C-alpha positions as CSV (number, residue, x, y, z in Angstrom):
1,M,-20.6,-15.1,-4.8
2,F,-17.1,-14.0,-4.4
3,V,-15.3,-13.2,-0.9
4,G,-12.3,-10.2,-1.1
5,I,-10.3,-10.1,2.2
6,D,-8.0,-7.1,2.1
7,L,-5.1,-7.2,4.7
8,G,-4.4,-3.8,5.6
9,T,-2.2,-1.9,8.3
10,S,-4.2,-1.1,10.8
11,G,-7.2,-3.4,9.8
12,L,-8.0,-6.5,8.0
13,K,-11.5,-5.8,5.9
14,A,-13.4,-8.9,4.3
15,V,-16.1,-7.8,1.4
16,L,-18.8,-10.5,0.0
17,V,-19.5,-9.4,-3.3
18,D,-21.9,-10.9,-5.9
19,E,-22.4,-11.7,-9.2
20,A,-23.5,-8.3,-10.8
21,Q,-20.7,-6.8,-8.6
22,R,-22.4,-5.5,-6.2
23,V,-20.9,-5.6,-2.3
24,V,-23.5,-7.4,-0.4
25,A,-21.2,-6.8,3.2
26,S,-18.2,-6.0,4.4
27,Y,-16.4,-6.3,7.7
28,T,-13.5,-5.0,9.2
29,H,-11.1,-6.5,12.1
30,P,-8.8,-3.3,13.3
31,L,-5.3,-4.4,14.1
32,H,-2.4,-2.5,15.8
33,V,1.2,-1.9,15.1
34,S,4.5,-2.6,17.6
35,S,6.8,0.2,17.3
36,P,9.8,-1.4,20.2
37,H,12.0,1.0,18.7
38,P,11.2,4.7,16.9
39,G,11.2,3.7,12.7
40,W,10.2,-0.1,14.1
41,N,6.8,-0.9,13.1
42,E,5.8,-5.6,13.4
43,Q,2.9,-7.0,13.7
44,P,2.9,-10.8,15.3
45,P,0.6,-12.9,11.6
46,E,-1.4,-14.5,14.2
47,D,-3.4,-11.0,14.7
48,W,-4.0,-11.4,11.0
49,W,-5.6,-15.3,11.6
50,I,-7.4,-14.0,14.4
51,A,-8.8,-10.7,12.1
52,L,-9.2,-13.4,9.2
53,L,-11.6,-15.2,11.3
54,A,-13.1,-12.5,13.2
55,A,-14.3,-10.9,9.5
56,M,-15.3,-14.4,8.2
57,D,-17.6,-15.3,10.9
58,A,-19.2,-12.0,11.1
59,L,-20.2,-12.3,7.2
60,V,-21.5,-15.8,8.1
61,A,-23.4,-14.8,10.9
62,A,-25.0,-11.7,8.7
63,H,-25.6,-13.1,5.6
64,P,-24.8,-17.3,6.2
65,R,-26.9,-18.4,2.7
66,E,-24.6,-15.7,0.7
67,M,-21.9,-17.1,2.0
68,S,-22.6,-20.9,1.7
69,A,-22.8,-19.6,-2.6
70,V,-19.3,-18.4,-2.5
71,R,-17.1,-19.9,-5.4
72,G,-14.0,-17.8,-5.2
73,I,-11.4,-15.8,-2.6
74,G,-9.8,-12.8,-3.3
75,L,-6.6,-11.9,-1.0
76,S,-5.1,-8.5,-0.9
77,G,-2.4,-7.7,1.5
78,Q,0.4,-4.6,3.0
79,Q,3.2,-5.2,0.5
80,H,7.0,-5.7,1.6
81,G,6.9,-7.5,5.3
82,A,8.8,-10.5,6.0
83,V,7.1,-13.6,7.6
84,L,10.1,-15.3,8.2
85,L,9.0,-19.6,8.7
86,G,11.0,-22.1,10.6
87,K,10.2,-25.6,10.4
88,G,6.8,-26.8,9.8
89,G,5.6,-23.6,9.1
90,S,6.3,-21.9,12.6
91,V,6.4,-18.1,12.4
92,L,9.7,-17.2,14.0
93,R,9.6,-13.8,14.6
94,P,6.8,-10.8,14.6
95,C,6.7,-9.6,10.8
96,I,8.8,-6.6,10.2
97,L,6.0,-4.3,7.8
98,W,6.8,-1.8,4.8
99,N,6.8,1.3,7.1
100,D,9.7,-0.6,8.7
101,V,12.9,2.0,8.6
102,R,15.4,0.1,10.5
103,A,17.4,-1.7,7.5
104,V,18.8,2.0,5.9
105,A,22.8,0.4,5.9
106,Q,21.1,-2.9,4.8
107,C,19.9,-1.2,1.8
108,R,23.8,0.1,1.0
109,E,24.5,-3.5,1.3
110,F,22.3,-5.5,-1.1
111,E,23.0,-2.7,-3.5
112,R,27.2,-3.7,-2.7
113,R,26.3,-7.1,-3.0
114,F,23.8,-6.7,-6.9
115,P,24.7,-3.8,-8.3
116,E,22.7,-5.1,-11.6
117,F,19.5,-5.0,-9.3
118,R,18.0,-1.8,-9.9
119,Q,17.1,-3.1,-13.9
120,V,16.5,-6.1,-12.9
121,C,14.2,-5.4,-9.8
122,G,12.9,-1.7,-11.2
123,N,13.8,0.1,-8.2
124,I,16.0,1.6,-6.0
125,A,16.5,-0.4,-2.3
126,M,15.1,1.1,0.4
127,P,14.7,0.0,4.2
128,G,10.3,-0.9,3.5
129,F,11.8,-3.4,1.4
130,T,11.7,-7.2,2.0
131,A,14.7,-7.8,1.2
132,P,17.2,-4.8,2.8
133,K,15.4,-6.7,5.7
134,L,16.4,-9.9,5.5
135,I,19.9,-8.9,5.7
136,W,19.2,-6.6,8.4
137,V,17.8,-10.3,10.6
138,A,21.2,-12.1,9.2
139,E,23.2,-9.1,10.7
140,H,20.9,-8.1,14.1
141,E,19.8,-12.2,14.7
142,P,21.4,-14.4,13.3
143,D,19.9,-17.5,15.0
144,V,16.3,-16.6,13.7
145,F,18.4,-16.6,10.3
146,R,19.5,-19.6,10.6
147,A,16.4,-20.7,11.0
148,I,14.5,-19.8,8.1
149,R,13.1,-22.0,5.8
150,H,10.5,-19.6,3.9
151,V,10.0,-16.0,3.8
152,L,6.1,-14.8,3.0
153,L,4.8,-11.6,2.2
154,P,1.8,-10.9,4.6
155,K,-1.1,-11.9,2.1
156,A,1.1,-15.4,1.2
157,W,1.2,-16.0,5.0
158,L,-3.0,-15.6,4.8
159,R,-3.0,-18.1,1.9
160,Y,-0.4,-20.5,3.2
161,R,-3.2,-20.5,6.6
162,M,-6.2,-21.0,4.6
163,T,-5.0,-23.7,1.9
164,G,-1.5,-25.1,3.1
165,E,-0.4,-24.0,-0.3
166,M,2.8,-21.1,-0.1
167,I,1.6,-19.1,-3.4
168,E,2.4,-15.2,-4.4
169,D,1.3,-13.1,-7.2
170,M,3.6,-11.0,-9.2
171,S,2.3,-7.4,-7.8
172,D,2.9,-8.2,-4.5
173,A,6.3,-10.3,-5.2
174,S,7.6,-7.1,-7.1
175,G,7.6,-5.7,-3.7
176,S,10.3,-7.4,-2.1
177,L,13.2,-6.5,-4.8
178,W,14.0,-9.8,-5.0
179,L,11.6,-10.6,-8.7
180,D,12.6,-10.0,-12.3
181,V,10.1,-7.5,-12.5
182,G,10.3,-7.4,-16.4
183,H,10.4,-11.2,-16.4
184,R,7.9,-11.8,-13.8
185,C,10.1,-14.4,-12.3
186,W,12.3,-14.8,-9.0
187,S,15.7,-13.6,-9.1
188,D,18.6,-15.5,-8.5
189,G,21.2,-12.7,-7.9
190,A,18.5,-10.9,-5.6
191,L,17.9,-13.4,-3.5
192,A,21.7,-15.0,-3.2
193,A,22.3,-11.3,-2.3
194,C,20.3,-11.8,1.1
195,G,21.9,-15.2,1.2
196,L,18.2,-17.2,0.2
197,E,17.7,-19.5,-2.6
198,R,14.8,-20.0,-4.8
199,N,13.8,-23.4,-2.6
200,A,12.9,-20.2,0.3
201,M,10.6,-18.5,-1.7
202,P,6.7,-19.3,-2.7
203,A,5.5,-20.2,-6.4
204,L,4.4,-17.6,-8.4
205,V,1.2,-17.0,-10.3
206,E,-0.8,-14.0,-11.7
207,G,-3.3,-13.0,-9.5
208,T,-6.4,-13.9,-11.6
209,A,-4.6,-17.4,-11.8
210,P,-6.0,-20.1,-9.3
211,A,-3.7,-20.1,-6.6
212,G,-5.6,-23.0,-3.5
213,A,-8.3,-24.1,-2.3
214,L,-9.6,-22.8,0.9
215,D,-8.9,-26.0,3.6
216,A,-12.1,-28.3,4.0
217,D,-12.5,-27.7,7.6
218,L,-13.0,-23.9,7.0
219,A,-15.3,-24.5,4.6
220,R,-17.5,-25.9,6.8
221,R,-17.0,-23.4,9.8
222,W,-18.2,-21.2,6.8
223,G,-21.2,-23.2,5.7
224,M,-19.7,-23.0,2.3
225,K,-20.9,-25.7,-0.1
226,V,-18.1,-26.0,-2.1
227,R,-14.4,-24.9,-1.2
228,P,-13.9,-22.0,-2.7
229,V,-10.9,-21.3,-5.1
230,L,-8.7,-18.7,-4.2
231,A,-7.1,-16.4,-6.6
232,G,-3.2,-15.1,-6.7
233,G,-4.8,-11.9,-6.0
234,A,-2.7,-9.0,-5.4
235,G,-0.2,-6.4,-3.3
236,D,-3.1,-4.0,-1.8
237,N,-2.2,-1.1,-4.3
238,A,-2.5,-3.4,-7.6
239,A,-5.7,-4.5,-5.8
240,G,-7.1,-1.0,-5.7
241,A,-6.2,-1.0,-9.0
242,V,-8.2,-3.7,-10.4
243,G,-11.4,-2.7,-7.9
244,L,-11.3,0.7,-10.0
245,G,-10.5,-0.9,-14.1
246,A,-7.3,0.8,-13.5
247,V,-5.8,-2.0,-16.3
248,T,-5.3,-0.3,-19.6
249,P,-2.1,1.7,-20.0
250,G,-2.2,5.3,-19.0
251,S,-4.9,3.9,-16.2
252,S,-4.0,6.3,-12.4
253,F,-5.5,6.6,-9.4
254,L,-4.5,8.1,-6.0
255,S,-4.8,6.4,-2.7
256,L,-5.6,8.0,0.6
257,G,-4.8,5.6,2.7
258,T,-2.3,5.2,5.7
259,S,0.6,5.5,3.5
260,G,-0.5,7.5,-0.5
261,V,0.6,6.4,-3.2
262,L,-0.2,7.8,-7.1
263,W,-0.1,5.1,-9.8
264,I,-0.1,5.0,-13.6
265,T,-0.7,1.9,-15.2
266,T,2.0,1.1,-18.5
267,E,2.2,-1.4,-21.4
268,R,5.7,-2.8,-20.5
269,F,8.2,-2.7,-17.3
270,R,9.3,0.7,-17.4
271,P,12.1,1.0,-14.8
272,H,13.0,4.5,-14.1
273,P,14.4,4.0,-9.9
274,Q,15.5,7.8,-9.7
275,G,13.5,9.8,-7.4
276,G,11.9,6.7,-5.6
277,I,9.6,5.6,-8.6
278,H,9.0,2.2,-8.0
279,A,7.9,-0.1,-11.7
280,F,6.5,-3.1,-10.7
281,C,4.4,-5.8,-12.2
282,H,0.6,-5.5,-12.2
283,A,-1.7,-8.5,-10.8
284,V,-3.3,-8.9,-14.3
285,P,-0.8,-10.4,-16.7
286,D,1.1,-8.9,-19.7
287,M,0.8,-5.5,-17.4
288,W,2.9,-3.1,-15.4
289,H,2.9,0.0,-13.9
290,Q,4.8,2.6,-12.3
291,M,4.1,5.0,-8.4
292,G,5.4,7.4,-6.0
293,V,4.9,6.5,-2.4
294,T,4.7,9.2,0.6
295,L,4.5,6.8,3.6
296,S,2.8,8.4,5.9
297,A,-0.8,9.8,4.2
298,A,-4.1,9.4,6.3
299,S,-1.6,7.9,8.9
300,S,-0.5,11.7,9.4
301,L,-3.6,12.9,10.2
302,A,-4.8,10.1,12.0
303,W,-1.3,10.9,14.3
304,W,-2.3,14.7,14.2
305,A,-6.0,13.6,15.7
306,R,-4.2,11.4,18.6
307,T,-2.1,14.2,19.6
308,T,-5.3,16.7,19.9
309,G,-7.0,14.3,21.6
310,M,-9.8,14.4,19.1
311,N,-11.0,12.2,15.9
312,E,-10.3,12.7,13.0
313,A,-14.0,14.0,11.8
314,A,-14.3,16.6,14.7
315,L,-10.7,18.2,13.4
316,L,-11.9,18.4,9.8
317,A,-15.2,19.7,10.9
318,E,-12.9,23.1,12.5
319,L,-12.1,23.5,8.3
320,P,-13.9,26.1,6.4
321,T,-16.5,24.3,4.1
322,E,-14.1,25.6,1.1
323,I,-10.3,26.3,1.6
324,T,-9.8,29.4,-0.5
325,R,-6.3,30.3,1.0
326,P,-3.1,28.0,2.0
327,S,-2.5,27.4,5.6
328,P,0.2,30.0,7.3
329,V,2.0,26.8,8.6
330,I,3.4,23.8,6.9
331,F,3.7,20.4,8.1
332,L,6.2,17.7,6.4
333,P,4.6,14.4,6.9
334,Y,8.0,12.0,6.7
335,L,6.7,10.9,10.3
336,S,7.9,7.1,9.1
337,G,11.0,8.8,6.8
338,E,9.8,9.4,2.9
339,R,10.1,7.4,-0.2
340,T,9.2,9.2,-2.9
341,P,10.9,11.0,-4.1
342,H,13.8,11.4,-0.5
343,N,14.0,8.0,-0.2
344,D,15.2,8.8,3.2
345,G,13.9,6.6,6.3
346,R,15.8,8.7,8.6
347,I,13.8,12.5,8.1
348,R,10.8,12.8,10.4
349,G,8.1,15.5,10.1
350,V,8.3,18.9,11.0
351,F,5.0,22.1,11.7
352,A,7.3,25.1,10.9
353,G,6.0,29.1,10.4
354,L,4.0,28.5,14.2
355,S,3.2,31.9,15.8
356,H,0.9,32.9,18.8
357,G,-2.2,33.1,16.3
358,T,-1.5,29.9,15.0
359,T,-4.8,27.4,15.5
360,R,-5.5,23.8,15.6
361,A,-7.7,24.5,12.4
362,D,-4.5,26.3,10.7
363,M,-2.4,23.1,11.8
364,T,-5.0,20.4,10.6
365,Q,-5.5,22.2,7.5
366,A,-1.0,22.2,7.1
367,V,-1.3,18.6,7.6
368,L,-3.3,18.2,5.0
369,E,-1.6,20.3,3.2
370,G,1.9,18.7,3.3
371,V,0.2,15.4,2.3
372,A,-0.8,17.0,-1.3
373,F,2.6,18.5,-1.2
374,S,4.7,15.4,-1.0
375,F,1.8,14.2,-4.0
376,R,2.9,16.7,-5.8
377,D,6.9,16.1,-5.6
378,V,5.4,12.3,-6.7
379,V,3.5,14.0,-10.3
380,D,6.9,15.8,-11.3
381,V,9.0,12.6,-10.2
382,L,6.9,10.6,-12.5
383,A,6.6,13.4,-15.6
384,A,10.1,13.0,-15.4
385,A,10.4,9.5,-15.8
386,G,8.0,9.7,-19.0
387,S,4.2,9.3,-17.2
388,V,2.4,12.4,-17.7
389,V,-0.6,12.1,-14.9
390,H,-3.3,14.6,-15.8
391,E,-6.5,13.2,-13.7
392,A,-7.0,10.2,-11.5
393,D,-9.7,8.8,-9.2
394,V,-8.8,9.0,-5.6
395,I,-9.4,6.0,-3.3
396,G,-8.9,5.1,0.3
397,G,-10.1,6.9,3.6
398,G,-8.8,10.3,3.3
399,S,-11.0,10.2,-0.3
400,N,-14.4,10.6,1.8
401,S,-12.8,14.1,2.9
402,R,-14.0,16.2,0.0
403,A,-11.5,19.4,1.5
404,W,-8.6,17.4,1.5
405,V,-9.5,16.0,-1.9
406,S,-9.8,19.5,-3.5
407,I,-6.6,20.5,-1.4
408,L,-5.1,17.7,-3.2
409,A,-6.5,19.0,-7.2
410,N,-5.2,22.9,-6.0
411,V,-1.9,21.6,-5.1
412,T,-1.2,18.5,-7.6
413,G,-2.8,20.6,-10.5
414,L,-4.8,16.9,-11.0
415,S,-8.0,16.5,-12.0
416,L,-9.0,14.1,-8.9
417,H,-12.6,11.9,-9.4
418,R,-14.5,10.8,-6.1
419,L,-16.5,7.7,-6.6
420,A,-19.6,6.8,-4.4
421,H,-17.6,3.5,-3.2
422,G,-14.1,5.1,-3.0
423,A,-13.0,3.5,0.4
424,Q,-13.2,-0.2,-0.8
425,G,-9.9,0.0,-1.8
426,G,-8.1,-3.5,-2.0
427,A,-11.0,-6.2,-0.9
428,F,-13.1,-5.1,-3.8
429,G,-10.4,-5.3,-6.1
430,A,-9.4,-8.7,-4.6
431,A,-13.2,-10.2,-5.3
432,R,-12.8,-9.1,-8.4
433,L,-9.7,-11.4,-8.4
434,A,-11.7,-13.8,-7.4
435,R,-13.8,-13.7,-9.4
436,L,-11.7,-14.5,-12.6
437,A,-9.6,-17.1,-11.2
438,V,-13.3,-19.0,-11.1
439,T,-14.9,-17.8,-15.0
440,G,-12.1,-17.3,-16.8
441,E,-13.8,-14.0,-18.1
442,T,-11.9,-11.9,-19.7
443,V,-10.0,-8.8,-17.4
444,G,-11.6,-6.3,-19.2
445,S,-15.3,-7.8,-18.7
446,V,-14.9,-7.9,-15.3
447,C,-12.6,-4.7,-14.4
448,L,-14.6,-2.4,-14.9
449,P,-14.3,1.9,-14.3
450,Q,-16.2,2.5,-11.4
451,A,-18.9,5.1,-11.5
452,R,-17.7,9.0,-10.7
453,E,-19.9,10.6,-8.4
454,E,-17.9,14.2,-8.3
455,T,-14.9,15.9,-10.4
456,L,-12.7,18.2,-8.2
457,V,-10.4,20.4,-10.9
458,P,-7.7,22.7,-9.4
459,D,-9.5,26.2,-8.8
460,P,-8.0,29.0,-10.5
461,Q,-8.4,31.5,-8.1
462,V,-6.9,28.9,-5.5
463,S,-4.0,26.9,-7.0
464,P,-1.6,29.8,-7.9
465,A,-1.3,30.3,-4.4
466,Y,0.2,27.2,-3.5
467,A,3.6,28.0,-5.1
468,A,5.2,29.9,-2.5
469,P,4.2,27.2,0.4
470,L,5.1,24.4,-2.1
471,A,8.7,26.3,-2.7
472,R,8.8,26.7,1.7
473,Y,8.0,23.1,2.0
474,R,10.7,22.0,-0.7
475,A,13.6,24.2,1.0
476,L,12.2,22.7,4.2
477,Y,13.4,19.1,3.5
478,P,17.2,19.8,3.6
479,A,17.4,22.4,6.3
480,V,16.0,19.7,8.3
481,R,17.8,17.2,7.2
482,S,21.0,19.1,7.7
483,A,19.7,19.9,11.6
484,M,19.2,16.2,12.2
485,E,22.5,15.3,10.7
486,T,24.1,17.8,13.4
487,P,25.5,16.3,16.4
488,S,24.3,17.5,19.6
489,A,26.5,19.1,21.7
């Protein structure tokens, strides 16, 4: 038996997987984000620990016999978060999350200090990444910065609490801007640009490698016969790829989670930072990937649900069974800024085209289409980077909406495959990595593709109708950017 744990932004999910790769049980414990200022997003790491204990305790309560046979645990996690530790591993401040955009000016400073970083780290400096956050802390919280002894990413902090070991995998480390992605090691130049040295960083392993053993007291608490091995694990998107079997060059997936990702696996490090494309290490050895990111995907619909006072299912139920025409309303999903292609932490969302005849259903559809337009931007930028995507598996909570996947197919031009277990995401991939770390099996024998339940292709009668709304969507960005920069009277 193997356990996969996915530390997300809105919840921590644990799944119990058997030797036949069947999910025996799963449990999700909710998490909340604190936003003390506009554009700031933080979480106390202790909340993650409480969620982990709750999730594992729930699995044990429901399946004590199966949990006693667990041999390996895999970790997946939200990327880019900065967990700052002082003496004795004490947490110095709440973790600054991946979707926090306060460090815009610090991105420019990082680039000034380390001009070679784009080719070394494979990315543009963006406020969501970890490195600029440390420069922000040094400038705005100097007492905290002086107290730092170690910096961990979120899932590495969970591992530290579970094993006492500070270890990170290559895929998650890639999202820090401190990794030499081509050589799969820490970059001294990138660390020095943030006032750090290697001794502040965790040891690096591949995601399939053993990376510590579970604390004996925790193993006893959960009734485990042996202390399970923890795998190196993966960042959330790499874990999703492992769970889908996207471990060979050219394999792709589209994630409709809190944020949105379009991923393609590559056989080598292929940096192309123009347009906000990321080039990271994969969680499996000798593989890399490119991906584009929209910061507010399913979280756009969640925001709209909160604003209307309705739940998401009720909003979606107001839409037609088949979407045959675009909404008359345009929505920019830039609620937390945008990453691909704009790299703009300050832009914000907009509804445009409202009239007295606008309905709530029109606006709900516009939210879904706005996220789809953002993905179309990613498709086009990936093509410019030499990675043409024709089809992709769809994962994440948003994949449960057939209407949304249909809109995505019509807007992006991709053939999109809905999966029987499309919402499993990173937790299932983390369990696969746990198995690899324990058994030493080959990646190809374990990380098999998931069965496809349905394929949605662009409708030749509907897809062309999105050309004009897409053009209006793209024209809105510079107009909104300009309006936001205009000083108030």
